[in-house]
C-alpha positions in Angstrom: -41.9 -37.3 67.3 -43.6 -40.5 68.6 -44.1 -41.7 72.1 -41.2 -44.2 71.5 -38.9 -41.4 70.4 -39.9 -39.5 73.4 -39.2 -42.4 75.8 -35.9 -43.0 74.2 -34.9 -39.4 74.9 -36.2 -39.3 78.6 -32.9 -39.9 80.3 -31.2 -37.4 78.3 -34.0 -34.9 78.9 -33.4 -35.2 82.6 -29.7 -35.0 82.3 -30.0 -31.9 80.0 -28.3 -33.7 77.1 -31.0 -33.2 74.5 -29.8 -30.8 71.7 -31.7 -27.6 71.4 -33.4 -28.5 68.1 -34.5 -31.9 69.3 -35.5 -30.4 72.7 -38.2 -28.2 70.9 -39.5 -31.5 69.4 -39.6 -33.1 72.7 -41.4 -30.2 74.3 -43.9 -30.0 71.6 -44.7 -33.7 71.9 -45.2 -33.4 75.7 -47.7 -30.6 75.0 -49.7 -32.7 72.6 -49.5 -36.1 74.1 -51.1 -36.5 77.6 -49.7 -40.0 78.0 -46.1 -38.7 77.7 -47.0 -35.7 79.8 -48.1 -38.1 82.6 -44.8 -40.2 82.2 -42.8 -37.0 82.4 -44.7 -35.9 85.5 -44.5 -39.0 87.3 -40.8 -39.5 86.5 -40.1 -35.9 87.6 -41.9 -36.5 90.9 -40.1 -39.9 91.5 -36.8 -38.2 90.9 -37.5 -35.4 93.2 -38.8 -37.7 96.1 -35.5 -39.7 95.6 -33.4 -36.5 95.7 -35.2 -35.1 98.7 -34.9 -38.5 100.5 -38.7 -38.2 101.5 -40.0 -41.3 103.1 -43.6 -42.1 102.9 -45.5 -44.3 105.3 -48.1 -46.4 103.6 -51.2 -47.7 105.4 -50.5 -51.4 106.4 -53.2 -52.7 104.0 -51.5 -50.8 101.0 -48.1 -51.8 102.0 -49.3 -55.5 102.1 -50.9 -55.2 98.7 -48.0 -53.4 97.0 -45.5 -56.1 98.4 -47.7 -58.9 97.2 -48.1 -57.4 93.7 -44.3 -56.8 93.4 -43.5 -60.3 94.6 -45.9 -61.9 92.4 -44.2 -60.2 89.4 -40.7 -60.9 90.6 -40.8 -64.5 91.7 -40.8 -66.9 88.9 -43.9 -69.1 88.7 -43.5 -72.9 88.8 
């Protein structure tokens, strides 16, 4: 299994829709690939935060930097 294969199965993985034989491959890949392990961990934490409705207060300077960075990527450059 490649990282691309893993990423294409990520939604199915979280939904519990990966067939058992393929699940073995997915889990083996996660154990061998630190990059995909980080993606899985980060995604899991994000889902859990969303499900728990946890709110996080960012320090004002971090909030400003994040907002600026997001807007820079979202607003078309002229």
